[in-house]
C-alpha positions in Angstrom: 108.4 101.1 159.6 107.3 101.4 163.2 109.8 99.1 164.3 113.7 97.8 164.3 113.7 95.2 161.3 116.2 93.0 159.2 119.8 94.1 160.1 118.1 96.2 163.0 116.5 93.7 164.3 118.8 92.3 167.1 119.9 95.7 168.6 119.6 96.3 171.5 117.7 99.7 171.7 117.5 101.6 174.7 116.1 104.7 176.4 118.9 106.5 175.9 119.2 105.2 172.0 119.3 108.1 169.5 118.0 105.4 166.9 116.0 102.6 168.9 114.1 103.2 171.6 113.6 100.4 174.7 110.9 98.7 173.6 112.3 98.3 170.0 111.0 101.0 167.9 112.2 102.5 165.4 113.1 106.8 166.0 111.3 108.8 163.6 114.5 110.6 162.3 115.8 107.1 161.4 113.5 105.7 159.6 115.1 107.2 155.8 118.3 105.0 157.0 117.1 101.7 158.1 115.7 100.2 155.0 118.9 100.8 152.7 120.8 98.7 155.8 118.2 96.1 155.8 118.6 96.0 151.8 122.1 95.1 152.2 122.2 92.4 154.5 125.3 90.8 156.4 127.4 90.3 153.3 126.6 93.6 151.9 127.5 95.5 155.0 130.7 94.0 154.5 131.6 94.6 151.8 130.3 98.5 152.5 132.8 98.7 155.1 135.4 97.5 152.7 134.7 99.9 150.0 135.0 102.9 152.4 138.1 101.5 154.0 139.7 101.4 150.7 138.2 104.8 149.9 139.5 106.4 152.5 143.2 104.0 153.0 143.5 106.6 149.3 142.2 109.8 149.9 144.8 109.3 153.3 142.1 109.9 155.6 144.7 109.5 158.8 144.8 111.7 162.6 147.9 111.6 164.4 149.3 112.1 168.3 152.6 112.3 169.7 153.9 109.7 171.2 157.5 110.0 173.7 158.1 112.5 171.0 157.2 111.0 167.9 154.1 111.9 165.5 152.3 108.4 165.3 149.5 108.5 162.6 146.5 106.0 162.3 143.6 105.4 159.8 140.4 106.9 161.3 137.7 104.4 161.6 134.4 105.6 159.6 131.2 103.7 160.2 128.8 104.1 157.2 125.8 104.5 159.7 125.2 107.9 159.4 124.1 109.8 163.0 120.8 111.7 162.0 120.0 115.0 164.2 116.5 116.3 163.4 115.8 120.0 162.4 115.2 120.9 166.2 118.3 119.5 167.7 120.3 121.3 165.4 118.4 124.4 166.2 118.7 124.1 169.8 122.7 122.8 169.5 123.2 125.3 167.6 122.2 128.5 169.1 123.7 127.1 172.3 127.2 127.2 170.7 126.6 130.8 168.9 125.7 131.8 172.7 128.9 130.3 174.1 131.3 131.3 171.2 129.8 135.0 171.7 130.4 135.1 175.7 133.6 133.5 175.5 134.6 136.5 172.8 133.7 138.9 174.7 135.4 137.2 178.2 139.2 137.4 175.8 138.5 140.9 175.1 137.9 141.7 178.5 141.2 139.8 179.4 142.8 141.3 176.8 141.3 144.6 176.7 143.0 146.4 173.8 145.5 149.4 175.6 146.7 146.7 177.6 147.4 146.7 180.9 150.2 147.9 183.3 151.6 146.9 186.9 150.4 150.5 188.2 146.6 150.2 186.7 144.3 150.4 189.8 141.1 148.5 187.3 144.1 146.0 186.3 141.6 143.1 186.5 139.5 142.0 183.6 135.8 143.1 184.7 134.1 140.0 184.8 137.0 139.6 188.2 135.8 142.4 189.4 132.6 141.8 189.2 133.3 139.0 191.0 132.0 135.9 188.3 135.7 134.5 188.2 137.8 133.9 190.4 141.4 136.2 190.1 143.8 133.4 190.1 141.5 131.5 186.8 142.7 134.5 184.7 146.5 135.0 186.2 147.1 131.5 187.6 146.5 130.1 184.2 148.7 128.1 182.4 147.4 129.1 178.8 147.3 132.8 180.2 149.7 135.4 177.9 149.9 138.9 178.5 152.2 139.0 175.5 148.9 138.2 174.2 147.1 141.6 174.3 148.1 143.4 171.1 147.7 140.6 168.6 144.4 141.2 167.5 143.9 144.0 164.9 141.3 146.9 165.8 137.3 145.5 165.8 138.7 141.8 165.8 137.2 139.3 167.5 139.9 136.9 169.2 138.0 133.8 168.1 137.3 133.7 164.3 136.4 129.6 165.1 135.3 127.9 167.9 134.7 124.4 168.2 132.0 122.6 171.2 132.0 119.3 172.0 128.6 118.3 173.3 127.0 114.8 174.7 123.9 114.0 174.4 121.7 111.9 177.8 119.0 111.9 180.0 119.5 116.3 180.1 119.6 116.6 176.8 122.1 118.2 175.0 125.1 119.6 177.3 128.5 121.4 176.4 131.8 119.0 177.5 134.3 121.7 175.9 135.4 124.6 174.2 138.3 124.5 171.8 139.1 128.2 170.6 142.8 127.8 170.0 143.7 126.0 167.3 139.8 124.0 166.9 139.9 121.1 164.2 136.5 118.7 163.2 135.0 120.6 160.1 137.4 119.0 157.7 136.7 115.7 159.0 133.3 116.7 158.3 133.4 117.4 155.5 135.6 114.6 154.3 132.8 112.1 156.3 130.9 113.1 153.9 132.7 112.0 151.3 132.4 108.7 152.1 129.5 108.2 153.2 128.0 109.1 149.6 130.9 106.2 148.4 130.0 103.7 150.5 126.6 104.2 150.3 125.4 106.7 146.9 121.7 104.9 147.4 121.1 105.7 150.1 122.6 109.6 150.1 120.5 110.3 146.7 117.2 109.5 148.3 117.5 111.5 151.5 115.8 115.1 151.1 116.6 117.7 152.1 120.0 117.0 153.7 122.0 120.4 154.5 125.3 119.9 152.8 128.5 120.4 154.6 130.1 122.1 151.9 127.5 125.0 152.7 129.6 125.6 156.1 132.9 126.6 153.4 131.8 129.9 151.9 130.9 130.7 156.4 134.3 129.8 157.4 136.5 132.0 153.8 133.5 134.9 155.1 134.7 135.1 158.6 138.4 134.9 158.2 138.1 137.8 155.2 136.2 140.1 157.9 139.2 139.9 159.9 141.6 141.3 157.5 143.4 144.4 158.5 143.0 148.0 157.8 146.0 147.8 155.7 144.0 145.5 153.7 142.1 146.8 150.2 139.7 144.7 148.1 139.5 141.3 148.6 141.5 139.8 151.4 144.5 137.3 150.7 143.8 134.5 153.1 146.3 131.2 154.0 146.0 128.5 156.3 149.0 128.3 158.7 150.2 124.5 159.6 153.9 122.9 160.5 153.3 120.3 157.7 154.0 116.8 157.1 154.7 116.5 160.8 151.8 118.2 162.4 149.0 115.7 163.2 146.2 117.9 161.5 148.1 117.7 158.3 144.7 115.6 156.5 142.6 118.2 157.8 145.1 120.7 156.5 144.8 120.4 153.4 141.3 119.6 153.1 140.5 122.6 154.7 142.7 124.2 152.6 141.6 122.8 149.1 137.9 123.6 150.2 139.0 127.6 150.9 140.6 127.6 147.3 143.7 129.0 149.9 147.4 128.0 150.0 148.9 126.3 153.3 151.4 127.9 154.4 154.6 126.6 156.7 157.2 128.3 158.4 159.2 127.5 156.0 157.3 129.3 152.7 156.6 132.5 154.8 158.6 135.7 154.0 158.6 138.9 155.7 157.1 141.4 152.4 158.8 144.8 151.2 157.3 147.5 153.4 155.7 145.5 156.3 153.9 141.9 156.5 154.4 138.3 155.2 154.5 137.0 152.1 154.4 133.0 151.1 155.8 131.2 148.5 153.9 129.1 146.3 155.0 127.0 143.3 157.9 129.7 143.3 156.0 133.2 143.8 155.6 134.7 146.8 152.0 136.1 147.6 150.9 138.4 150.0 148.8 137.4 152.9 146.3 139.6 154.6 144.9 136.8 157.1 146.4 133.6 158.3 144.4 131.1 159.7 146.4 129.6 162.6 146.6 125.8 163.0 149.7 125.5 164.8 149.7 126.3 168.4 151.6 129.2 170.0 154.4 126.9 170.9 154.9 125.8 167.4 155.1 130.2 166.8 158.1 129.9 169.2 159.3 127.2 167.9 159.9 127.3 164.2 162.4 129.6 162.8 161.7 131.0 159.4 163.8 130.9 155.9 165.4 134.5 156.9 166.2 133.2 160.4 163.4 134.9 162.2 161.1 133.1 164.7 157.6 132.2 162.9 156.1 134.4 166.6 158.2 137.5 165.8 157.9 137.6 162.6 153.8 137.2 162.7 154.0 139.6 166.3 155.4 142.4 163.9 153.4 142.5 160.6 150.4 142.3 162.7 151.5 145.4 164.9 152.0 147.2 161.5 148.5 146.5 160.8 149.7 144.4 157.6 148.5 141.5 159.0 145.8 139.6 160.9 145.7 136.1 162.6 142.6 133.7 163.3 142.2 132.8 165.5 144.7 135.1 167.7 147.2 133.4 170.1 146.0 133.8 173.9 142.8 132.2 174.0 143.9 129.1 176.1 143.1 131.1 179.3 139.3 130.9 177.8 138.8 127.6 177.3 140.3 125.1 179.7 139.6 123.4 182.3 139.0 126.1 185.1 137.5 128.5 182.8 134.6 126.2 181.9 133.6 125.9 185.0 132.8 129.4 184.9 131.4 130.0 181.4 127.4 130.1 182.8 128.2 133.0 184.8 129.8 134.6 181.7 127.2 134.4 180.2 124.4 135.6 181.7 127.4 138.7 183.2 128.6 139.6 179.2 125.7 138.8 177.5 122.4 139.2 180.2 121.2 135.8 178.2 120.2 132.7 179.9 122.7 129.2 179.0 120.7 127.7 176.2 123.5 124.5 177.3 123.5 123.0 180.2 127.2 122.0 181.6 128.9 119.1 183.8 128.8 120.1 187.7 132.8 120.7 188.3 134.5 121.5 190.9 137.9 123.2 190.6 140.6 121.6 193.4 142.7 124.6 193.3 139.6 126.0 195.3 139.9 125.1 199.4 136.0 124.8 199.4 135.4 122.3 196.1 138.6 120.0 197.4 137.1 120.1 200.7 133.6 119.4 198.9 134.9 116.1 197.0 138.0 115.0 198.4 135.7 111.8 199.8 133.9 111.3 196.6 136.8 111.2 194.2 135.7 107.2 193.8 131.9 108.7 192.9 133.3 111.3 190.1 135.5 112.1 187.1 138.9 113.5 187.8 140.6 115.3 184.7 144.2 117.2 185.0 143.9 120.5 184.3 146.4 121.2 180.6 149.1 122.3 181.4 150.1 121.3 184.6 150.5 118.4 183.9 149.8 114.9 185.7 148.5 111.4 184.5 145.2 111.7 181.7 141.2 111.2 183.1 140.2 109.2 186.2 137.1 107.7 186.0 136.1 107.1 189.8 134.0 104.6 189.5 136.1 102.3 187.5 139.1 102.8 190.0 140.5 99.5 191.5 141.0 100.1 195.5 145.2 100.7 194.7 143.8 102.8 191.7 141.9 105.1 194.2 144.7 105.3 196.3 147.4 106.4 194.1 144.5 109.2 192.4 144.0 110.3 196.4 147.2 110.7 196.8 148.3 112.8 193.7 145.5 115.1 194.5 146.1 115.1 198.1 149.7 116.6 197.0 149.0 118.9 194.0 145.6 119.7 193.7 145.5 122.5 191.1 146.7 120.0 188.8 142.9 119.0 188.9 139.5 118.9 188.9 136.3 116.9 189.4 133.3 116.1 187.4 130.2 114.0 187.7 129.8 111.3 185.7 128.0 111.6 182.4 125.0 109.7 181.0 126.0 109.5 176.9 123.2 108.5 174.1 124.1 105.5 171.4 124.3 105.9 168.5 123.9 102.8 166.1 127.9 102.0 165.4 129.4 98.9 162.8 132.1 97.0 164.7 133.1 93.4 163.0 130.4 93.3 161.1 127.5 94.3 163.8 125.0 97.3 164.9 126.3 97.4 168.1 124.8 100.8 170.2 127.9 103.1 171.2 128.6 106.2 172.6 128.7 109.6 171.0 130.3 112.9 171.1 129.7 115.8 168.3 131.9 118.7 167.6 129.6 122.0 166.0 132.2 124.8 164.8 131.2 128.3 164.8 132.7 131.5 163.7 132.8 135.2 164.5 132.7 137.7 162.5 130.4 141.1 162.2 127.6 138.2 163.4 128.5 134.5 165.3 127.0 131.7 163.1 127.1 127.7 163.9 128.8 125.9 160.5 125.8 123.5 159.4 128.6 120.4 159.1 128.8 118.9 162.5 131.3 116.3 163.7 130.4 112.7 165.3 133.0 110.9 166.6 132.0 108.0 168.6 133.7 105.0 170.7 134.3 101.5 168.7 135.3 99.8 171.8 132.1 99.0 174.6 132.1 100.6 177.5 135.3 102.9 176.3 135.3 106.8 176.7 137.9 107.2 174.0 135.7 108.5 170.9 137.9 106.7 168.0 136.0 106.2 165.2 134.3 109.0 162.9 130.8 109.0 161.2 129.0 110.9 158.8 126.3 113.9 160.3 122.8 114.2 158.9 120.5 117.3 159.8 117.5 116.9 158.7 115.5 119.8 157.0 113.0 121.1 159.6 109.3 119.7 158.9 
């Protein structure tokens, strides 16, 4: 099949669409997908959408966020048309994600040297700062910098065991837009989306040859977590996933991951100090000693929660790590390497720490706390995307070309008053993917979250997660898709 037909006949292809080109030609990667939807017709597609909604409601697939201090959960809409990545695309993306993970782990090891730094140390700045790769203020003035986190990694441990990388595809190819090194999400949703995709269109999945199963990521994650085990651990490390519980926005994904890994979910009210040091988690009335905790709770939560013995959660975990009885994955203190300021310097960090050229492109970024950067773009905010730096407050992302005159004036005043709160970036052209909206196939912008793990080696997990914008022209990626990785050849 060379041309779009059937339910794709009215689909507005374009040079930037991943499935259908500007002349209506179907791209090779999607030739196994379209016939299944052509056979359904409009009524069949509606039935599939209804079935998917019921299946996801039965499993409680939701996402959450806090609004005015209250957790608000909503269903995570799922589009049954998969996103298809050719093997060459995946190989390129995986190599680039692994490279960024290795470089950022090296930078964090540089920032948090094992012995720490004293005020009297003549070389207390990281090597990357001393070499002029990164300005000192990017580290020292980062809202996420935690000098006290220096000793929270066990000897030889990678500070970032699990990383997430957000990418978009467009005329410039694959572009990295954000690193997530603290409590990255995505893998659980990728696993869940494959379940929904198979349930929605079993015939399509049965006919697909050689697709990579995202479940193959689970043993790789388990192995990386086990490699983080502390010196006192002998034998097979006992893993657990640390979550705030039902009040966490990621509670659904936490349960999916724990079940896939075959490990208990540890909530703060179930953690106890172990005799002789370390921690135990209470499971079904019994206490189980834990060697590695996979942290899915942010650093503020470590300080806010009390354990049953009355000790703050962070204090209990810190003591266990210092005793050599526990490893935390990821290690707290990674925010200094994944904020908006650090993003600007990742290509230079790759060259400095790895001696390699960056595999993936990045977005041209100006740090408005830097006087030269601010002077360069002060009169160009109407052309750029302005984003607040996490930790500094300020309103959300503002897309300059879409601003009214009044909105632009307000933005310029806010930037002039507090430039350190913001970065500015060039707008990106993002490719579209076919998405079911109100029973019709329409092109919508999509992002890709790639998870990587680091132990003895750094590897991309074969379970990328696609998020898609459901509203035309929106930058909010509020829907989800199964992502197909095609085999080579």
